[in-house]
C-alpha angles and dihedrals in degrees: 000000000000090000091051092051091048092052091046092051092047093051092048091053091053090046091053091053092047093047091057092052096048129036096208097066120093133176139172147157129284112211129171149129130249124211115194135172134186115236134189128052097349125133094209115045104166124158117255122202125203139172129256113206132169152122132248129202124193127191121184123183128211092255095065092264121128143174126209126194131183138185113199135181115191126174111213138168139075139264123245103170 
């Protein structure tokens, strides 16, 4: 997890520098929550919540061409304890 946060911070720093140099670059956070549940022949079928975190970067050129990139961490699964 520490490695993921380091990579995310490094990319955001480079994106900030790039955004100042060009007006057609945008970036921002992705934040959300996952709710998952096991179904089927399970005795315990409790809901499990998890975070969704990430960063998106958009670049659009003057000729209607663009590139979009995303880094996303999403915790999924269910509990059967």
